[in-house]
N, C-alpha and C positions, 0 to 999 in steps of 0.2 A: 175382487176381479169382476170387471163389467160382464153383464150376461152375455152379451154378443162375443167377446173375447173368449170367455168361457165354453160358449157351445163350439165354437171354432176348434179350440183346444180339446174338447171332447170328440169332436169329429176325428181328428187327427189320431187321437188315442185309440178310438176303436178301429179307424181304418187299419193301424198298424197291427191291433191284437188277432183281427181278422184277415190277414194279408195272405195265409195260405189255408183259408177255411174251404168247407164243402159249398159249392157253388149255390144251394139252396139256402145257406146261413151265412152268407159272407156279408161284405160290407154294404153291397147294392139291397139285400135284404133289409138290413137295418136303415138304409137309406129311404126305402120305399115306406117303411114303418113310420118312420120320422114325419115324412110328407104327409101320411094317411093321418096321423095323429095330429098335425096341424090343421088339416081339412076338418076333421071331425071336431077338434076343439073350438071352431067358429060358431059352433052352435052349443057350446056347453060353458058353464061357468067354471073355470079352471084355474089352476096356478100354471102359467105358461112355461115358466122356467123347470117346474117339476116334470111337466109334460115332455119338454123337449129333452131334459137330460135323462128321464125315464125310458124313452123311446130309443135315444142312441145308445144306452147302455143295456137294454134290457137282453140281448144276446151276447154279450161281449165274452162269455165262456158258457155255451150251451152245455148243459150236464150230459147230453148223449155223445159229446165228443169228449168227455173227461170221465169215462167208466161210470156214467150216472151219478157223479159228485155233484149235488146241486147247490154246494156251498161257494165253490170256486168264483162264479159270476158275482153274486153279492159282495164277496170279500174284494175282488178287483175293483168294483164299483166304488166301494166305500174308500179304498185306500187311495184311488184316483181323486174322487171329490174331496177328500181331507186333506190331499196334498196341494189342492187349489184352493183352499181355506173356504169351501164352501159351507153356509149355514148349517147347523147340526140337525136342524128339523128337517130340511130339505134332503139332506143325505140319508136320514132314515126313512124320510118317505121313498124316495128313489129306490133304496134296497129293499124295501117291503115291496113297492112295484115289481121288482126283479124276481123276488122270492114268491111271489103268487101269480104271475102272468100266465105262465105255461098252461097248457091242456091238461097236461098229466097231474099238474099239483092241484087240479081242481075235480080231478075223477071221483075221489070219495067225499066231495062237498064238506070238507073240514077245515075251509080256511076261515078265519075270523076278520082278516084285515079286507077293509073296504074302502074305496076312495073313488072319486068320479074322474081322478087323474089315471087310476088303474084302469077303470072302465073304458077309457078313450084310449089307451094304449092298447090294451088287450084286444079290442075291437079293432084297431089299425093292424095288430099282428095276425089276427085272424082272418082278415081280408087279404092280407098275402100269401094264405094257404087256401084261397078260394080262387075261382075263375081259371083263366089261361095261366097266369103265373103260377097259381096254386098246382095245377096239372103238371106244369114243368117242373116246379120243385119236387113233387112228389115222386115223379120218375127218376128224376136225379138222384133224389136220395137213394131211392131203392137200387138204382144201379151202383151207386157209393158201395151200398151193403150187400151187391150181390145178390138180391132178391130176384125171386120169379115175377114175371110180368103179372101172370095170373094163374091159378091153378083151380079149376071148378070143384075139384075134390077137397079144397081146403075152405070152409066157410068162414065168413067174418065172425069174429068174438064180439059182441055187443054188450057183452057184461065184464069186460076185464077189469081187474085191480088196477091200481097204480104200478105195480110191481110188474103185472103181467103185460101191461101196455109198453112200458120202458124196455122191457126185455123180448118183445115180439118180433119174430122173423118172417112174418107170414107175407104172402105176396102183396106187391104193391097195389093192387086192385082192392084189396081188402081194407087198406088204409082209408079210402073213400067212405065206406061205411062205419069204420071204427073212430073217424074223427071229421074227416072233410064235410059229408053231407049233414052231419048235426051241428055245425058251427053257426048256421042261419039262425037257429032257433036259440041260440047262447049269446046273442050280440047284446049290448048293453045300452047303446044309444039310439037315437032314430036315425041319424045319418048312418050309421054303421050297418042298421038293418036294412036301410033302401038300398046301399050298394052290394051288401051280401045277397040280397033277393036276387038281384041280375046275376051275380057270379055264380051263385048256387046253381040257376038255371043253366047257364053255360056248360057247368060241370056234368048236370043231368044229361044234356043232349051229348055230349061227349061220351058218357057212358053207353048211352044208347047205340051210338055210332061204333063203339069199341066192340060190344057184344056182337053186333050185326056182322061185322067184318070176321070177328073170332068164329063165328058159326058158318061163315061162307054164305050169309044170306044177300050180300050186296057186294 
């Protein structure tokens, strides 16, 4: 199958799979990650087909919406790519990316798989958790899970295990400290770091404003 035809088929497949997804993890999130991946790839020596497929399939079945089962996404991706006669080495690479891209999968620093394609897509995914979009997604998910906006009596847990992170029910503001504000220093590429810096600063300004309003200072 020609790459262009394969990419369009993948887009259609993912769009259908995410038809009723939560707003922060829907097709538009995937599309933004895909576009950011292509942008970052311009400055990196990558397999562009792997980047495109990995970005499009990275959240086809996010474990947080499948009772924490992180095997469903890789399985769906593998079956789709096999059905479309994609080269086995490409399939394995894409599956490895899906298995290793998430923030939670890297908490214990026990991942052994590395590739520049993973670096690019991981940066693109993390960028979508930063800035204005990141703020919107965070509160959308918090509302979806019926979490408190903020509770000064519940401090962020900065030393969570993977299991604690995945089962956390903490207020939404805590998530900024437990993940979002940490991402800037975890970016893999020069382009990713540059974009992340600006988005990080925007989030910091938002938090300053949030606390000022919360405390009745302005």
